[in-house]
C-alpha positions as CSV (number, residue, x, y, z in Angstrom):
1,M,0.0,0.0,0.0
2,T,2.9,2.3,0.5
3,D,3.4,2.1,-3.3
4,L,-0.1,3.7,-3.6
5,T,0.7,6.6,-1.4
6,E,4.0,7.1,-3.1
7,R,2.1,7.5,-6.4
8,G,-0.1,10.2,-4.8
9,L,-3.1,8.4,-3.3
10,A,-4.3,10.4,-0.3
11,C,-5.9,8.8,2.7
12,P,-9.4,7.7,1.8
13,L,-12.5,8.0,4.0
14,L,-13.3,4.3,3.8
15,V,-11.4,1.1,2.9
16,V,-13.5,-2.1,2.3
17,S,-11.7,-5.4,2.7
18,D,-12.2,-9.0,3.7
19,G,-10.8,-10.4,6.9
20,A,-7.2,-11.1,5.8
21,R,-5.1,-10.1,8.8
22,G,-2.1,-8.9,6.7
23,L,-4.4,-6.6,4.6
24,I,-6.1,-5.2,7.7
25,A,-2.7,-4.5,9.3
26,A,-1.5,-2.7,6.2
27,I,-4.7,-0.6,6.0
28,E,-4.3,0.4,9.6
29,Q,-0.7,1.2,9.2
30,V,-0.8,3.2,5.9
31,F,-4.2,4.8,6.3
32,P,-4.7,5.1,10.1
33,A,-7.3,7.8,9.8
34,A,-9.5,6.0,7.4
35,L,-12.6,4.0,8.4
36,R,-12.4,0.3,7.7
37,Q,-15.4,-1.7,6.5
38,R,-15.5,-5.5,6.6
39,C,-17.1,-7.0,3.6
40,L,-20.6,-8.1,4.8
41,I,-20.8,-10.9,2.1
42,H,-17.5,-12.4,3.2
43,R,-18.6,-12.3,6.9
44,L,-21.9,-14.0,6.0
45,R,-20.1,-16.8,4.2
46,N,-17.9,-17.3,7.3
47,V,-20.9,-17.4,9.6
48,L,-22.9,-19.8,7.3
49,A,-19.9,-22.2,7.2
50,K,-20.7,-22.9,10.9
51,I,-24.4,-23.4,10.4
52,P,-26.2,-26.6,9.4
53,T,-27.6,-26.6,5.8
54,G,-31.2,-26.7,7.0
55,M,-30.8,-23.5,9.0
56,Q,-28.7,-21.4,6.7
57,A,-31.7,-19.7,5.0
58,E,-33.0,-18.5,8.3
59,I,-29.7,-17.3,9.5
60,R,-29.0,-15.6,6.2
61,D,-32.3,-13.7,6.3
62,G,-31.8,-12.7,9.9
63,Y,-28.3,-11.5,9.2
64,W,-29.4,-9.2,6.4
65,A,-32.3,-8.0,8.4
66,C,-29.8,-6.6,11.0
67,F,-28.5,-4.3,8.3
68,D,-31.8,-3.3,6.7
69,T,-32.2,0.4,7.6
70,A,-35.0,1.2,5.2
71,D,-37.6,1.3,8.1
72,L,-35.4,3.6,10.2
73,K,-35.6,7.4,10.1
74,T,-32.3,7.8,11.8
75,E,-29.7,9.7,9.6
76,P,-26.4,8.1,8.8
77,G,-23.9,8.5,11.6
78,P,-23.0,7.2,15.1
79,Q,-26.7,6.8,16.1
80,L,-27.5,4.6,13.2
81,V,-24.3,2.6,13.9
82,E,-25.5,2.1,17.5
83,L,-29.0,0.9,16.3
84,V,-27.6,-1.7,13.9
85,D,-25.0,-2.8,16.4
86,A,-27.8,-3.4,18.9
87,R,-29.6,-5.6,16.3
88,L,-26.4,-7.6,15.9
89,S,-26.2,-8.1,19.6
90,A,-29.8,-9.3,19.7
91,F,-29.3,-11.6,16.8
92,A,-26.2,-13.1,18.4
93,D,-28.1,-13.6,21.7
94,R,-30.9,-15.3,19.9
95,Y,-28.7,-17.9,18.2
96,G,-25.6,-17.9,20.4
97,A,-26.6,-20.9,22.6
98,T,-27.3,-23.0,19.5
99,Y,-24.5,-21.9,17.2
100,P,-21.8,-20.4,19.4
101,A,-19.0,-20.7,16.9
102,A,-21.0,-18.9,14.2
103,M,-22.0,-16.1,16.5
104,K,-18.5,-15.7,17.7
105,I,-17.4,-15.2,14.1
106,L,-20.3,-12.7,13.6
107,L,-19.2,-10.5,16.4
108,T,-15.5,-10.5,15.7
109,D,-14.3,-7.1,14.6
110,R,-17.9,-5.9,14.9
111,A,-17.0,-2.2,14.5
112,G,-15.9,-3.0,11.0
113,L,-19.3,-4.3,10.1
114,T,-21.1,-0.9,10.6
115,A,-18.5,1.7,9.4
116,Y,-20.4,2.2,6.1
117,L,-23.4,3.5,8.1
118,R,-21.7,6.8,8.6
119,F,-21.8,7.5,4.9
120,P,-24.8,8.7,2.8
121,A,-27.7,6.2,2.7
122,E,-27.7,6.1,-1.1
123,H,-24.1,4.7,-1.0
124,H,-24.7,1.9,1.6
125,H,-25.5,-1.0,-0.7
126,R,-22.3,-0.2,-2.8
127,I,-19.8,0.2,0.0
128,R,-20.7,-2.5,2.5
129,H,-19.1,-5.3,0.5
130,A,-16.1,-6.0,-1.7
131,N,-17.9,-7.9,-4.5
132,F,-17.4,-5.0,-6.9
133,I,-13.6,-5.7,-7.1
134,E,-13.9,-9.4,-6.4
135,R,-15.7,-9.9,-9.7
136,T,-12.9,-8.0,-11.5
137,F,-10.3,-10.2,-9.8
138,G,-12.2,-13.3,-10.9
139,E,-12.1,-12.1,-14.5
140,T,-8.4,-11.4,-14.2
141,R,-7.7,-14.9,-12.9
142,R,-9.7,-16.4,-15.7
143,R,-7.7,-14.5,-18.4
144,A,-4.4,-15.4,-16.7
145,K,-5.3,-19.1,-16.6
146,V,-5.9,-19.1,-20.3
147,I,-2.4,-17.6,-20.9
148,G,-0.8,-20.0,-18.5
149,R,2.7,-18.6,-18.1
150,F,3.7,-15.0,-18.6
151,P,7.2,-14.1,-20.0
152,G,7.7,-11.4,-17.5
153,E,6.2,-9.0,-14.9
154,T,5.4,-6.4,-17.6
155,S,3.2,-8.8,-19.5
156,C,1.4,-9.8,-16.4
157,I,0.7,-6.2,-15.4
158,S,-0.4,-5.5,-19.0
159,I,-3.1,-8.1,-19.0
160,A,-4.3,-7.1,-15.5
161,W,-4.6,-3.5,-16.7
162,A,-6.4,-4.5,-19.8
163,V,-9.0,-6.4,-17.8
164,L,-9.5,-3.5,-15.4
165,D,-9.7,-1.0,-18.2
166,R,-12.4,-3.0,-20.0
167,A,-14.4,-3.7,-16.8
168,S,-14.3,0.0,-15.8
169,R,-16.4,0.9,-18.8
170,G,-19.4,-0.7,-17.2
171,W,-18.8,0.7,-13.7
172,R,-21.5,3.1,-12.4
173,G,-20.6,5.9,-10.2
174,L,-22.2,6.6,-6.8
175,T,-25.2,8.9,-6.6
176,M,-24.2,12.3,-5.3
177,T,-26.9,14.5,-3.7
178,S,-26.4,17.9,-2.0
179,A,-27.1,16.3,1.4
180,G,-24.8,13.4,0.7
181,L,-21.9,15.7,-0.3
182,R,-22.4,17.6,2.9
183,Q,-22.2,14.4,4.9
184,L,-19.0,13.4,3.1
185,Q,-17.5,16.8,3.7
186,D,-18.4,16.7,7.4
187,L,-16.9,13.2,7.7
188,R,-13.8,14.2,5.9
189,R,-13.3,17.1,8.3
190,S,-13.8,14.9,11.4
191,L,-11.5,12.1,10.2
192,L,-8.8,13.7,8.1
193,Q,-8.9,17.4,9.1
194,P,-9.8,17.4,12.8
195,P,-9.8,21.0,14.3
196,R,-6.7,21.9,16.1
197,Q,-6.7,23.4,19.6
198,L,-6.2,27.1,19.1
199,R,-5.3,27.9,22.7
200,P,-3.6,25.7,25.3
201,Q,-5.8,24.6,28.2
202,H,-5.1,26.5,31.4
203,T,-4.2,24.5,34.4
204,P,-3.0,25.6,37.8
205,D,0.5,24.4,36.9
206,S,0.5,26.3,33.6
207,A,-0.7,29.4,35.3
208,T,2.2,29.2,37.8
209,N,4.7,28.7,35.0
210,N,3.3,31.6,33.1
211,S,3.6,33.9,36.1
212,E,7.2,32.8,36.6
213,E,7.9,33.5,33.0
214,V,6.4,37.0,33.2
215,S,8.4,37.7,36.4
216,A,11.6,36.5,34.8
217,T,10.9,38.7,31.7
218,A,10.1,41.7,33.8
């Protein structure tokens, strides 16, 4: 990731990833101010792997119901995060005794499951999973498998670039509204441009030191 910053990539507001520990560590090291969102689809797959086949449909529906905010009037932000987090706790309590391993997986790194809820509501379904890039990776692997062996690094990068370039023609941008832009601007200021303290806080010790400095100057 340092290669990205060296090429001019500024710290993003949000990074979406799966649960790879090395990737998470790199994100937190290179972009410490960015919010980190765990892919909800990857998390669901991990949970369902611990659930009997006959119960997977029920668990799947309950899982997505936790993140369904269409019936809520709460604006994106910390309060919405708290509401969804409470749903996750209730869901885990309901099935925890029967499927403890699955619910343990569900609640691991739970803060990363709700980071997207601080962004505009019209963006939620696009930024809560990594499938957007996963499909592109799948196409890249398919093309590379046909070629078999590359003569060098340049040829490998070239085919990857060609696949990405072609795929990007069908990408759709995020809907941007005036309210959404204001939310993003506020989030950017709070995460990446926090206000600096204009004046030092006065304490009894600092007042004593200041008086000594004034006396010494006089």
